[in-house]
CHARMM internal coordinates of N, CA and C (Angstrom, degrees):
IC EDIT
DIST 1 N 1 CA 1.4526
DIST 1 CA 1 C 1.5212
ANGL 1 N 1 CA 1 C 108.26
DIST 1 C 2 N 1.3096
ANGL 1 CA 1 C 2 N 115.83
DIHE 1 N 1 CA 1 C 2 N 141.71
DIST 2 N 2 CA 1.4492
ANGL 1 C 2 N 2 CA 121.34
DIHE 1 CA 1 C 2 N 2 CA -177.70
DIST 2 CA 2 C 1.5204
ANGL 2 N 2 CA 2 C 109.23
DIHE 1 C 2 N 2 CA 2 C -140.05
DIST 2 C 3 N 1.2992
ANGL 2 CA 2 C 3 N 116.51
DIHE 2 N 2 CA 2 C 3 N 131.79
DIST 3 N 3 CA 1.4665
ANGL 2 C 3 N 3 CA 121.23
DIHE 2 CA 2 C 3 N 3 CA 175.56
DIST 3 CA 3 C 1.5231
ANGL 3 N 3 CA 3 C 107.17
DIHE 2 C 3 N 3 CA 3 C -114.31
DIST 3 C 4 N 1.3186
ANGL 3 CA 3 C 4 N 116.15
DIHE 3 N 3 CA 3 C 4 N 133.87
DIST 4 N 4 CA 1.4590
ANGL 3 C 4 N 4 CA 120.96
DIHE 3 CA 3 C 4 N 4 CA -177.18
DIST 4 CA 4 C 1.5185
ANGL 4 N 4 CA 4 C 109.71
DIHE 3 C 4 N 4 CA 4 C -125.11
DIST 4 C 5 N 1.3202
ANGL 4 CA 4 C 5 N 116.01
DIHE 4 N 4 CA 4 C 5 N 128.59
DIST 5 N 5 CA 1.4645
ANGL 4 C 5 N 5 CA 120.79
DIHE 4 CA 4 C 5 N 5 CA 173.51
DIST 5 CA 5 C 1.5200
ANGL 5 N 5 CA 5 C 106.95
DIHE 4 C 5 N 5 CA 5 C -93.30
DIST 5 C 6 N 1.3110
ANGL 5 CA 5 C 6 N 116.05
DIHE 5 N 5 CA 5 C 6 N 124.03
DIST 6 N 6 CA 1.4551
ANGL 5 C 6 N 6 CA 121.45
DIHE 5 CA 5 C 6 N 6 CA -179.24
DIST 6 CA 6 C 1.5182
ANGL 6 N 6 CA 6 C 110.31
DIHE 5 C 6 N 6 CA 6 C -115.89
DIST 6 C 7 N 1.3307
ANGL 6 CA 6 C 7 N 116.63
DIHE 6 N 6 CA 6 C 7 N 152.67
DIST 7 N 7 CA 1.4624
ANGL 6 C 7 N 7 CA 118.44
DIHE 6 CA 6 C 7 N 7 CA 172.46
DIST 7 CA 7 C 1.5357
ANGL 7 N 7 CA 7 C 108.81
DIHE 6 C 7 N 7 CA 7 C -58.86
DIST 7 C 8 N 1.3006
ANGL 7 CA 7 C 8 N 116.05
DIHE 7 N 7 CA 7 C 8 N 147.84
DIST 8 N 8 CA 1.4641
ANGL 7 C 8 N 8 CA 121.12
DIHE 7 CA 7 C 8 N 8 CA -174.39
DIST 8 CA 8 C 1.5310
ANGL 8 N 8 CA 8 C 112.34
DIHE 7 C 8 N 8 CA 8 C -55.31
DIST 8 C 9 N 1.3234
ANGL 8 CA 8 C 9 N 117.45
DIHE 8 N 8 CA 8 C 9 N -41.67
DIST 9 N 9 CA 1.4668
ANGL 8 C 9 N 9 CA 119.07
DIHE 8 CA 8 C 9 N 9 CA -178.72
DIST 9 CA 9 C 1.5296
ANGL 9 N 9 CA 9 C 112.38
DIHE 8 C 9 N 9 CA 9 C -65.63
DIST 9 C 10 N 1.3180
ANGL 9 CA 9 C 10 N 117.45
DIHE 9 N 9 CA 9 C 10 N -35.19
DIST 10 N 10 CA 1.4687
ANGL 9 C 10 N 10 CA 121.02
DIHE 9 CA 9 C 10 N 10 CA 177.64
DIST 10 CA 10 C 1.5259
ANGL 10 N 10 CA 10 C 109.87
DIHE 9 C 10 N 10 CA 10 C -71.06
DIST 10 C 11 N 1.3101
ANGL 10 CA 10 C 11 N 116.30
DIHE 10 N 10 CA 10 C 11 N -41.00
DIST 11 N 11 CA 1.4709
ANGL 10 C 11 N 11 CA 121.02
DIHE 10 CA 10 C 11 N 11 CA 177.24
DIST 11 CA 11 C 1.5236
ANGL 11 N 11 CA 11 C 110.22
DIHE 10 C 11 N 11 CA 11 C -58.32
DIST 11 C 12 N 1.3181
ANGL 11 CA 11 C 12 N 116.86
DIHE 11 N 11 CA 11 C 12 N -43.73
DIST 12 N 12 CA 1.4702
ANGL 11 C 12 N 12 CA 120.86
DIHE 11 CA 11 C 12 N 12 CA 179.55
DIST 12 CA 12 C 1.5239
ANGL 12 N 12 CA 12 C 111.18
DIHE 11 C 12 N 12 CA 12 C -64.99
DIST 12 C 13 N 1.3232
ANGL 12 CA 12 C 13 N 116.67
DIHE 12 N 12 CA 12 C 13 N -43.32
DIST 13 N 13 CA 1.4718
ANGL 12 C 13 N 13 CA 120.06
DIHE 12 CA 12 C 13 N 13 CA 178.27
DIST 13 CA 13 C 1.5192
ANGL 13 N 13 CA 13 C 111.17
DIHE 12 C 13 N 13 CA 13 C -62.27
DIST 13 C 14 N 1.3144
ANGL 13 CA 13 C 14 N 116.08
DIHE 13 N 13 CA 13 C 14 N -43.26
DIST 14 N 14 CA 1.4631
ANGL 13 C 14 N 14 CA 120.92
DIHE 13 CA 13 C 14 N 14 CA 179.20
DIST 14 CA 14 C 1.5197
ANGL 14 N 14 CA 14 C 110.62
DIHE 13 C 14 N 14 CA 14 C -63.79
DIST 14 C 15 N 1.3097
ANGL 14 CA 14 C 15 N 116.93
DIHE 14 N 14 CA 14 C 15 N -42.89
DIST 15 N 15 CA 1.4600
ANGL 14 C 15 N 15 CA 121.87
DIHE 14 CA 14 C 15 N 15 CA 178.20
DIST 15 CA 15 C 1.5281
ANGL 15 N 15 CA 15 C 110.60
DIHE 14 C 15 N 15 CA 15 C -62.01
DIST 15 C 16 N 1.3173
ANGL 15 CA 15 C 16 N 116.30
DIHE 15 N 15 CA 15 C 16 N -44.05
DIST 16 N 16 CA 1.4693
ANGL 15 C 16 N 16 CA 121.51
DIHE 15 CA 15 C 16 N 16 CA -179.74
DIST 16 CA 16 C 1.5366
ANGL 16 N 16 CA 16 C 110.14
DIHE 15 C 16 N 16 CA 16 C -63.09
DIST 16 C 17 N 1.3107
ANGL 16 CA 16 C 17 N 116.73
DIHE 16 N 16 CA 16 C 17 N -44.98
DIST 17 N 17 CA 1.4583
ANGL 16 C 17 N 17 CA 121.52
DIHE 16 CA 16 C 17 N 17 CA 178.86
DIST 17 CA 17 C 1.5258
ANGL 17 N 17 CA 17 C 110.81
DIHE 16 C 17 N 17 CA 17 C -60.49
DIST 17 C 18 N 1.3139
ANGL 17 CA 17 C 18 N 116.27
DIHE 17 N 17 CA 17 C 18 N -46.45
DIST 18 N 18 CA 1.4635
ANGL 17 C 18 N 18 CA 121.12
DIHE 17 CA 17 C 18 N 18 CA -179.47
DIST 18 CA 18 C 1.5209
ANGL 18 N 18 CA 18 C 110.89
DIHE 17 C 18 N 18 CA 18 C -60.86
DIST 18 C 19 N 1.3113
ANGL 18 CA 18 C 19 N 117.83
DIHE 18 N 18 CA 18 C 19 N -44.52
DIST 19 N 19 CA 1.4655
ANGL 18 C 19 N 19 CA 121.15
DIHE 18 CA 18 C 19 N 19 CA -179.64
DIST 19 CA 19 C 1.5179
ANGL 19 N 19 CA 19 C 111.85
DIHE 18 C 19 N 19 CA 19 C -65.73
DIST 19 C 20 N 1.3339
ANGL 19 CA 19 C 20 N 117.16
DIHE 19 N 19 CA 19 C 20 N -40.60
DIST 20 N 20 CA 1.4661
ANGL 19 C 20 N 20 CA 120.71
DIHE 19 CA 19 C 20 N 20 CA -178.22
DIST 20 CA 20 C 1.5192
ANGL 20 N 20 CA 20 C 112.83
DIHE 19 C 20 N 20 CA 20 C -70.68
DIST 20 C 21 N 1.3099
ANGL 20 CA 20 C 21 N 117.47
DIHE 20 N 20 CA 20 C 21 N -26.61
DIST 21 N 21 CA 1.4678
ANGL 20 C 21 N 21 CA 120.59
DIHE 20 CA 20 C 21 N 21 CA -175.75
DIST 21 CA 21 C 1.5196
ANGL 21 N 21 CA 21 C 114.50
DIHE 20 C 21 N 21 CA 21 C -105.50
DIST 21 C 22 N 1.3267
ANGL 21 CA 21 C 22 N 116.23
DIHE 21 N 21 CA 21 C 22 N -10.54
DIST 22 N 22 CA 1.4636
ANGL 21 C 22 N 22 CA 118.81
DIHE 21 CA 21 C 22 N 22 CA -178.62
DIST 22 CA 22 C 1.5179
ANGL 22 N 22 CA 22 C 113.51
DIHE 21 C 22 N 22 CA 22 C 77.92
DIST 22 C 23 N 1.3053
ANGL 22 CA 22 C 23 N 116.99
DIHE 22 N 22 CA 22 C 23 N 10.78
DIST 23 N 23 CA 1.4651
ANGL 22 C 23 N 23 CA 121.11
DIHE 22 CA 22 C 23 N 23 CA 176.27
DIST 23 CA 23 C 1.5256
ANGL 23 N 23 CA 23 C 108.58
DIHE 22 C 23 N 23 CA 23 C -99.58
DIST 23 C 24 N 1.3157
ANGL 23 CA 23 C 24 N 115.65
DIHE 23 N 23 CA 23 C 24 N 170.10
DIST 24 N 24 CA 1.4653
ANGL 23 C 24 N 24 CA 119.38
DIHE 23 CA 23 C 24 N 24 CA 178.36
DIST 24 CA 24 C 1.5232
ANGL 24 N 24 CA 24 C 110.41
DIHE 23 C 24 N 24 CA 24 C -91.56
DIST 24 C 25 N 1.3284
ANGL 24 CA 24 C 25 N 115.00
DIHE 24 N 24 CA 24 C 25 N 159.22
DIST 25 N 25 CA 1.4616
ANGL 24 C 25 N 25 CA 119.42
DIHE 24 CA 24 C 25 N 25 CA 174.21
DIST 25 CA 25 C 1.5259
ANGL 25 N 25 CA 25 C 109.81
DIHE 24 C 25 N 25 CA 25 C -62.20
DIST 25 C 26 N 1.3023
ANGL 25 CA 25 C 26 N 116.52
DIHE 25 N 25 CA 25 C 26 N -35.77
DIST 26 N 26 CA 1.4636
ANGL 25 C 26 N 26 CA 121.14
DIHE 25 CA 25 C 26 N 26 CA 178.73
DIST 26 CA 26 C 1.5190
ANGL 26 N 26 CA 26 C 110.95
DIHE 25 C 26 N 26 CA 26 C -61.11
DIST 26 C 27 N 1.3241
ANGL 26 CA 26 C 27 N 116.68
DIHE 26 N 26 CA 26 C 27 N -40.10
DIST 27 N 27 CA 1.4677
ANGL 26 C 27 N 27 CA 120.81
DIHE 26 CA 26 C 27 N 27 CA 178.01
DIST 27 CA 27 C 1.5245
ANGL 27 N 27 CA 27 C 109.85
DIHE 26 C 27 N 27 CA 27 C -56.24
DIST 27 C 28 N 1.3353
ANGL 27 CA 27 C 28 N 117.05
DIHE 27 N 27 CA 27 C 28 N -49.67
DIST 28 N 28 CA 1.4566
ANGL 27 C 28 N 28 CA 120.48
DIHE 27 CA 27 C 28 N 28 CA -177.04
DIST 28 CA 28 C 1.5257
ANGL 28 N 28 CA 28 C 112.66
DIHE 27 C 28 N 28 CA 28 C -70.49
DIST 28 C 29 N 1.3081
ANGL 28 CA 28 C 29 N 117.75
DIHE 28 N 28 CA 28 C 29 N -35.48
DIST 29 N 29 CA 1.4596
ANGL 28 C 29 N 29 CA 120.67
DIHE 28 CA 28 C 29 N 29 CA 176.23
DIST 29 CA 29 C 1.5295
ANGL 29 N 29 CA 29 C 109.70
DIHE 28 C 29 N 29 CA 29 C -63.56
DIST 29 C 30 N 1.3201
ANGL 29 CA 29 C 30 N 115.99
DIHE 29 N 29 CA 29 C 30 N -41.87
DIST 30 N 30 CA 1.4616
ANGL 29 C 30 N 30 CA 121.00
DIHE 29 CA 29 C 30 N 30 CA 178.54
DIST 30 CA 30 C 1.5282
ANGL 30 N 30 CA 30 C 110.71
DIHE 29 C 30 N 30 CA 30 C -64.55
DIST 30 C 31 N 1.3301
ANGL 30 CA 30 C 31 N 117.11
DIHE 30 N 30 CA 30 C 31 N -44.64
DIST 31 N 31 CA 1.4610
ANGL 30 C 31 N 31 CA 121.46
DIHE 30 CA 30 C 31 N 31 CA 179.18
DIST 31 CA 31 C 1.5359
ANGL 31 N 31 CA 31 C 111.06
DIHE 30 C 31 N 31 CA 31 C -59.85
DIST 31 C 32 N 1.3214
ANGL 31 CA 31 C 32 N 116.36
DIHE 31 N 31 CA 31 C 32 N -43.93
DIST 32 N 32 CA 1.4652
ANGL 31 C 32 N 32 CA 120.56
DIHE 31 CA 31 C 32 N 32 CA 179.85
DIST 32 CA 32 C 1.5186
ANGL 32 N 32 CA 32 C 110.92
DIHE 31 C 32 N 32 CA 32 C -63.06
DIST 32 C 33 N 1.3089
ANGL 32 CA 32 C 33 N 116.42
DIHE 32 N 32 CA 32 C 33 N -43.23
DIST 33 N 33 CA 1.4559
ANGL 32 C 33 N 33 CA 120.62
DIHE 32 CA 32 C 33 N 33 CA 179.65
DIST 33 CA 33 C 1.5243
ANGL 33 N 33 CA 33 C 111.20
DIHE 32 C 33 N 33 CA 33 C -64.47
DIST 33 C 34 N 1.3066
ANGL 33 CA 33 C 34 N 117.06
DIHE 33 N 33 CA 33 C 34 N -45.69
DIST 34 N 34 CA 1.4597
ANGL 33 C 34 N 34 CA 120.44
DIHE 33 CA 33 C 34 N 34 CA 179.73
DIST 34 CA 34 C 1.5279
ANGL 34 N 34 CA 34 C 111.51
DIHE 33 C 34 N 34 CA 34 C -63.14
DIST 34 C 35 N 1.3240
ANGL 34 CA 34 C 35 N 117.01
DIHE 34 N 34 CA 34 C 35 N -35.81
DIST 35 N 35 CA 1.4609
ANGL 34 C 35 N 35 CA 120.89
DIHE 34 CA 34 C 35 N 35 CA -178.82
DIST 35 CA 35 C 1.5261
ANGL 35 N 35 CA 35 C 112.68
DIHE 34 C 35 N 35 CA 35 C -72.46
DIST 35 C 36 N 1.3354
ANGL 35 CA 35 C 36 N 117.73
DIHE 35 N 35 CA 35 C 36 N -24.67
DIST 36 N 36 CA 1.4588
ANGL 35 C 36 N 36 CA 119.79
DIHE 35 CA 35 C 36 N 36 CA -172.14
DIST 36 CA 36 C 1.5202
ANGL 36 N 36 CA 36 C 115.98
DIHE 35 C 36 N 36 CA 36 C -120.57
DIST 36 C 37 N 1.3204
ANGL 36 CA 36 C 37 N 118.69
DIHE 36 N 36 CA 36 C 37 N -3.20
DIST 37 N 37 CA 1.4646
ANGL 36 C 37 N 37 CA 120.82
DIHE 36 CA 36 C 37 N 37 CA -176.00
DIST 37 CA 37 C 1.5302
ANGL 37 N 37 CA 37 C 111.97
DIHE 36 C 37 N 37 CA 37 C -61.33
DIST 37 C 38 N 1.3208
ANGL 37 CA 37 C 38 N 117.18
DIHE 37 N 37 CA 37 C 38 N -38.56
DIST 38 N 38 CA 1.4660
ANGL 37 C 38 N 38 CA 120.21
DIHE 37 CA 37 C 38 N 38 CA -178.96
DIST 38 CA 38 C 1.5326
ANGL 38 N 38 CA 38 C 110.76
DIHE 37 C 38 N 38 CA 38 C -64.46
DIST 38 C 39 N 1.3297
ANGL 38 CA 38 C 39 N 116.84
DIHE 38 N 38 CA 38 C 39 N -42.39
DIST 39 N 39 CA 1.4622
ANGL 38 C 39 N 39 CA 120.14
DIHE 38 CA 38 C 39 N 39 CA 177.71
DIST 39 CA 39 C 1.5245
ANGL 39 N 39 CA 39 C 111.29
DIHE 38 C 39 N 39 CA 39 C -63.72
DIST 39 C 40 N 1.3183
ANGL 39 CA 39 C 40 N 116.94
DIHE 39 N 39 CA 39 C 40 N -40.28
DIST 40 N 40 CA 1.4611
ANGL 39 C 40 N 40 CA 120.89
DIHE 39 CA 39 C 40 N 40 CA 178.38
DIST 40 CA 40 C 1.5266
ANGL 40 N 40 CA 40 C 110.96
DIHE 39 C 40 N 40 CA 40 C -63.94
DIST 40 C 41 N 1.3271
ANGL 40 CA 40 C 41 N 115.75
DIHE 40 N 40 CA 40 C 41 N -43.74
DIST 41 N 41 CA 1.4673
ANGL 40 C 41 N 41 CA 119.54
DIHE 40 CA 40 C 41 N 41 CA 178.05
DIST 41 CA 41 C 1.5223
ANGL 41 N 41 CA 41 C 110.46
DIHE 40 C 41 N 41 CA 41 C -60.31
DIST 41 C 42 N 1.3332
ANGL 41 CA 41 C 42 N 116.26
DIHE 41 N 41 CA 41 C 42 N -47.81
DIST 42 N 42 CA 1.4617
ANGL 41 C 42 N 42 CA 120.34
DIHE 41 CA 41 C 42 N 42 CA -179.68
DIST 42 CA 42 C 1.5212
ANGL 42 N 42 CA 42 C 111.18
DIHE 41 C 42 N 42 CA 42 C -58.00
DIST 42 C 43 N 1.3193
ANGL 42 CA 42 C 43 N 116.28
DIHE 42 N 42 CA 42 C 43 N -45.65
DIST 43 N 43 CA 1.4592
ANGL 42 C 43 N 43 CA 120.92
DIHE 42 CA 42 C 43 N 43 CA -177.64
DIST 43 CA 43 C 1.5252
ANGL 43 N 43 CA 43 C 111.84
DIHE 42 C 43 N 43 CA 43 C -63.30
DIST 43 C 44 N 1.3216
ANGL 43 CA 43 C 44 N 117.19
DIHE 43 N 43 CA 43 C 44 N -51.09
DIST 44 N 44 CA 1.4557
ANGL 43 C 44 N 44 CA 120.01
DIHE 43 CA 43 C 44 N 44 CA -176.17
DIST 44 CA 44 C 1.5268
ANGL 44 N 44 CA 44 C 112.49
DIHE 43 C 44 N 44 CA 44 C -70.46
DIST 44 C 45 N 1.3336
ANGL 44 CA 44 C 45 N 117.88
DIHE 44 N 44 CA 44 C 45 N -35.30
DIST 45 N 45 CA 1.4637
ANGL 44 C 45 N 45 CA 119.90
DIHE 44 CA 44 C 45 N 45 CA 177.17
DIST 45 CA 45 C 1.5255
ANGL 45 N 45 CA 45 C 110.67
DIHE 44 C 45 N 45 CA 45 C -69.48
DIST 45 C 46 N 1.3385
ANGL 45 CA 45 C 46 N 117.27
DIHE 45 N 45 CA 45 C 46 N -37.77
DIST 46 N 46 CA 1.4662
ANGL 45 C 46 N 46 CA 120.63
DIHE 45 CA 45 C 46 N 46 CA 177.03
DIST 46 CA 46 C 1.5249
ANGL 46 N 46 CA 46 C 110.69
DIHE 45 C 46 N 46 CA 46 C -64.76
DIST 46 C 47 N 1.3323
ANGL 46 CA 46 C 47 N 117.02
DIHE 46 N 46 CA 46 C 47 N -42.12
DIST 47 N 47 CA 1.4587
ANGL 46 C 47 N 47 CA 120.58
DIHE 46 CA 46 C 47 N 47 CA 178.09
DIST 47 CA 47 C 1.5277
ANGL 47 N 47 CA 47 C 111.20
DIHE 46 C 47 N 47 CA 47 C -62.31
DIST 47 C 48 N 1.3221
ANGL 47 CA 47 C 48 N 116.81
DIHE 47 N 47 CA 47 C 48 N -40.11
DIST 48 N 48 CA 1.4670
ANGL 47 C 48 N 48 CA 120.84
DIHE 47 CA 47 C 48 N 48 CA 178.96
DIST 48 CA 48 C 1.5265
ANGL 48 N 48 CA 48 C 110.44
DIHE 47 C 48 N 48 CA 48 C -65.92
DIST 48 C 49 N 1.3302
ANGL 48 CA 48 C 49 N 116.91
DIHE 48 N 48 CA 48 C 49 N -40.70
DIST 49 N 49 CA 1.4654
ANGL 48 C 49 N 49 CA 120.94
DIHE 48 CA 48 C 49 N 49 CA 178.39
DIST 49 CA 49 C 1.5199
ANGL 49 N 49 CA 49 C 111.05
DIHE 48 C 49 N 49 CA 49 C -64.80
DIST 49 C 50 N 1.3268
ANGL 49 CA 49 C 50 N 116.25
DIHE 49 N 49 CA 49 C 50 N -42.95
DIST 50 N 50 CA 1.4617
ANGL 49 C 50 N 50 CA 120.34
DIHE 49 CA 49 C 50 N 50 CA 179.32
DIST 50 CA 50 C 1.5315
ANGL 50 N 50 CA 50 C 111.06
DIHE 49 C 50 N 50 CA 50 C -62.24
DIST 50 C 51 N 1.3115
ANGL 50 CA 50 C 51 N 115.97
DIHE 50 N 50 CA 50 C 51 N -39.59
DIST 51 N 51 CA 1.4671
ANGL 50 C 51 N 51 CA 120.45
DIHE 50 CA 50 C 51 N 51 CA 178.42
DIST 51 CA 51 C 1.5344
ANGL 51 N 51 CA 51 C 110.31
DIHE 50 C 51 N 51 CA 51 C -61.44
DIST 51 C 52 N 1.3349
ANGL 51 CA 51 C 52 N 116.60
DIHE 51 N 51 CA 51 C 52 N -41.95
DIST 52 N 52 CA 1.4696
ANGL 51 C 52 N 52 CA 120.73
DIHE 51 CA 51 C 52 N 52 CA 178.90
DIST 52 CA 52 C 1.5295
ANGL 52 N 52 CA 52 C 111.10
DIHE 51 C 52 N 52 CA 52 C -65.66
DIST 52 C 53 N 1.3296
ANGL 52 CA 52 C 53 N 116.22
DIHE 52 N 52 CA 52 C 53 N -40.18
DIST 53 N 53 CA 1.4688
ANGL 52 C 53 N 53 CA 120.04
DIHE 52 CA 52 C 53 N 53 CA 179.15
DIST 53 CA 53 C 1.5231
ANGL 53 N 53 CA 53 C 109.90
DIHE 52 C 53 N 53 CA 53 C -64.27
DIST 53 C 54 N 1.3175
ANGL 53 CA 53 C 54 N 116.69
DIHE 53 N 53 CA 53 C 54 N -46.91
DIST 54 N 54 CA 1.4672
ANGL 53 C 54 N 54 CA 120.63
DIHE 53 CA 53 C 54 N 54 CA -178.17
DIST 54 CA 54 C 1.5190
ANGL 54 N 54 CA 54 C 112.83
DIHE 53 C 54 N 54 CA 54 C -65.33
DIST 54 C 55 N 1.3209
ANGL 54 CA 54 C 55 N 116.37
DIHE 54 N 54 CA 54 C 55 N -29.84
DIST 55 N 55 CA 1.4758
ANGL 54 C 55 N 55 CA 119.49
DIHE 54 CA 54 C 55 N 55 CA -179.69
DIST 55 CA 55 C 1.5281
ANGL 55 N 55 CA 55 C 112.15
DIHE 54 C 55 N 55 CA 55 C -87.10
DIST 55 C 56 N 1.3293
ANGL 55 CA 55 C 56 N 116.83
DIHE 55 N 55 CA 55 C 56 N -5.28
DIST 56 N 56 CA 1.4616
ANGL 55 C 56 N 56 CA 120.26
DIHE 55 CA 55 C 56 N 56 CA 179.73
DIST 56 CA 56 C 1.5107
ANGL 56 N 56 CA 56 C 114.12
DIHE 55 C 56 N 56 CA 56 C 87.55
DIST 56 C 57 N 1.3124
ANGL 56 CA 56 C 57 N 118.42
DIHE 56 N 56 CA 56 C 57 N 3.06
DIST 57 N 57 CA 1.4636
ANGL 56 C 57 N 57 CA 121.88
DIHE 56 CA 56 C 57 N 57 CA 179.28
DIST 57 CA 57 C 1.5207
ANGL 57 N 57 CA 57 C 112.18
DIHE 56 C 57 N 57 CA 57 C -76.29
DIST 57 C 58 N 1.3344
ANGL 57 CA 57 C 58 N 117.01
DIHE 57 N 57 CA 57 C 58 N -20.07
DIST 58 N 58 CA 1.4651
ANGL 57 C 58 N 58 CA 122.89
DIHE 57 CA 57 C 58 N 58 CA 179.98
DIST 58 CA 58 C 1.5184
ANGL 58 N 58 CA 58 C 108.91
DIHE 57 C 58 N 58 CA 58 C -131.40
DIST 58 C 59 N 1.2879
ANGL 58 CA 58 C 59 N 115.57
DIHE 58 N 58 CA 58 C 59 N 150.65
DIST 59 N 59 CA 1.4635
ANGL 58 C 59 N 59 CA 121.69
DIHE 58 CA 58 C 59 N 59 CA 178.26
DIST 59 CA 59 C 1.5267
ANGL 59 N 59 CA 59 C 109.49
DIHE 58 C 59 N 59 CA 59 C -109.13
DIST 59 C 60 N 1.3259
ANGL 59 CA 59 C 60 N 115.46
DIHE 59 N 59 CA 59 C 60 N 159.44
DIST 60 N 60 CA 1.4614
ANGL 59 C 60 N 60 CA 120.92
DIHE 59 CA 59 C 60 N 60 CA 175.28
DIST 60 CA 60 C 1.5210
ANGL 60 N 60 CA 60 C 108.76
DIHE 59 C 60 N 60 CA 60 C -111.84
DIST 60 C 61 N 1.3170
ANGL 60 CA 60 C 61 N 115.78
DIHE 60 N 60 CA 60 C 61 N 165.96
DIST 61 N 61 CA 1.4546
ANGL 60 C 61 N 61 CA 121.89
DIHE 60 CA 60 C 61 N 61 CA 176.49
DIST 61 CA 61 C 1.5209
ANGL 61 N 61 CA 61 C 106.83
DIHE 60 C 61 N 61 CA 61 C -134.09
DIST 61 C 62 N 1.3128
ANGL 61 CA 61 C 62 N 116.73
DIHE 61 N 61 CA 61 C 62 N 140.53
DIST 62 N 62 CA 1.4600
ANGL 61 C 62 N 62 CA 120.21
DIHE 61 CA 61 C 62 N 62 CA -178.19
DIST 62 CA 62 C 1.5319
ANGL 62 N 62 CA 62 C 109.92
DIHE 61 C 62 N 62 CA 62 C -72.09
DIST 62 C 63 N 1.3135
ANGL 62 CA 62 C 63 N 115.63
DIHE 62 N 62 CA 62 C 63 N 156.56
DIST 63 N 63 CA 1.4622
ANGL 62 C 63 N 63 CA 120.60
DIHE 62 CA 62 C 63 N 63 CA 177.58
DIST 63 CA 63 C 1.5211
ANGL 63 N 63 CA 63 C 110.08
DIHE 62 C 63 N 63 CA 63 C -60.65
DIST 63 C 64 N 1.3154
ANGL 63 CA 63 C 64 N 116.79
DIHE 63 N 63 CA 63 C 64 N -40.83
DIST 64 N 64 CA 1.4597
ANGL 63 C 64 N 64 CA 121.17
DIHE 63 CA 63 C 64 N 64 CA 179.19
DIST 64 CA 64 C 1.5313
ANGL 64 N 64 CA 64 C 111.05
DIHE 63 C 64 N 64 CA 64 C -58.65
DIST 64 C 65 N 1.3265
ANGL 64 CA 64 C 65 N 117.03
DIHE 64 N 64 CA 64 C 65 N -44.91
DIST 65 N 65 CA 1.4668
ANGL 64 C 65 N 65 CA 120.97
DIHE 64 CA 64 C 65 N 65 CA 178.73
DIST 65 CA 65 C 1.5216
ANGL 65 N 65 CA 65 C 111.39
DIHE 64 C 65 N 65 CA 65 C -64.73
DIST 65 C 66 N 1.3210
ANGL 65 CA 65 C 66 N 116.78
DIHE 65 N 65 CA 65 C 66 N -39.01
DIST 66 N 66 CA 1.4617
ANGL 65 C 66 N 66 CA 121.08
DIHE 65 CA 65 C 66 N 66 CA 179.51
DIST 66 CA 66 C 1.5284
ANGL 66 N 66 CA 66 C 110.96
DIHE 65 C 66 N 66 CA 66 C -65.06
DIST 66 C 67 N 1.3130
ANGL 66 CA 66 C 67 N 116.54
DIHE 66 N 66 CA 66 C 67 N -41.20
DIST 67 N 67 CA 1.4661
ANGL 66 C 67 N 67 CA 120.93
DIHE 66 CA 66 C 67 N 67 CA 178.80
DIST 67 CA 67 C 1.5228
ANGL 67 N 67 CA 67 C 110.01
DIHE 66 C 67 N 67 CA 67 C -62.21
DIST 67 C 68 N 1.3355
ANGL 67 CA 67 C 68 N 116.34
DIHE 67 N 67 CA 67 C 68 N -45.12
DIST 68 N 68 CA 1.4669
ANGL 67 C 68 N 68 CA 120.22
DIHE 67 CA 67 C 68 N 68 CA 179.25
DIST 68 CA 68 C 1.5266
ANGL 68 N 68 CA 68 C 110.97
DIHE 67 C 68 N 68 CA 68 C -64.92
DIST 68 C 69 N 1.3196
ANGL 68 CA 68 C 69 N 116.07
DIHE 68 N 68 CA 68 C 69 N -43.91
DIST 69 N 69 CA 1.4758
ANGL 68 C 69 N 69 CA 121.52
DIHE 68 CA 68 C 69 N 69 CA -177.92
DIST 69 CA 69 C 1.5173
ANGL 69 N 69 CA 69 C 111.54
DIHE 68 C 69 N 69 CA 69 C -57.93
DIST 69 C 70 N 1.3216
ANGL 69 CA 69 C 70 N 116.88
DIHE 69 N 69 CA 69 C 70 N -38.28
DIST 70 N 70 CA 1.4678
ANGL 69 C 70 N 70 CA 120.49
DIHE 69 CA 69 C 70 N 70 CA -175.89
DIST 70 CA 70 C 1.5307
ANGL 70 N 70 CA 70 C 113.41
DIHE 69 C 70 N 70 CA 70 C -101.97
DIST 70 C 71 N 1.3280
ANGL 70 CA 70 C 71 N 116.27
DIHE 70 N 70 CA 70 C 71 N 12.74
DIST 71 N 71 CA 1.4577
ANGL 70 C 71 N 71 CA 120.83
DIHE 70 CA 70 C 71 N 71 CA 175.12
DIST 71 CA 71 C 1.5217
ANGL 71 N 71 CA 71 C 113.92
DIHE 70 C 71 N 71 CA 71 C 62.45
DIST 71 C 72 N 1.3051
ANGL 71 CA 71 C 72 N 117.43
DIHE 71 N 71 CA 71 C 72 N 39.10
DIST 72 N 72 CA 1.4632
ANGL 71 C 72 N 72 CA 120.68
DIHE 71 CA 71 C 72 N 72 CA -177.68
DIST 72 CA 72 C 1.5131
ANGL 72 N 72 CA 72 C 113.14
DIHE 71 C 72 N 72 CA 72 C -101.00
DIST 72 C 73 N 1.3173
ANGL 72 CA 72 C 73 N 115.75
DIHE 72 N 72 CA 72 C 73 N 15.16
DIST 73 N 73 CA 1.4669
ANGL 72 C 73 N 73 CA 120.00
DIHE 72 CA 72 C 73 N 73 CA 179.74
DIST 73 CA 73 C 1.5175
ANGL 73 N 73 CA 73 C 109.55
DIHE 72 C 73 N 73 CA 73 C -72.26
DIST 73 C 74 N 1.3284
ANGL 73 CA 73 C 74 N 114.23
DIHE 73 N 73 CA 73 C 74 N 151.13
DIST 74 N 74 CA 1.4848
ANGL 73 C 74 N 74 CA 119.44
DIHE 73 CA 73 C 74 N 74 CA 179.14
DIST 74 CA 74 C 1.4941
ANGL 74 N 74 CA 74 C 111.67
DIHE 73 C 74 N 74 CA 74 C -69.36
END
COOR INIT
IC SEED 1 N 1 CA 1 C
IC BUILD
C-alpha cells in the first residue's frame, strides 16, 4: 500500500483525467511510476556514485584503460 501527497493542482488534474476516462487515479499514478522508475533509479544512483567519486571513496578508470582491460582494442 502506498499513500502519496500531491500538490493540489496535480491532484485536480489527476482527478479530472480519471473522471474523463473512467479509470482510477491509482491506475494513472501506477502508470506514471512504471514509466519513470527506471529514469529515477538511474538519476539517483548516478548522483550517489558521483558523490563517492568526488569524496574519494570511489575511483574512476579511463575509457582507454577499460578497453585494454577487456581486450576491445582493434
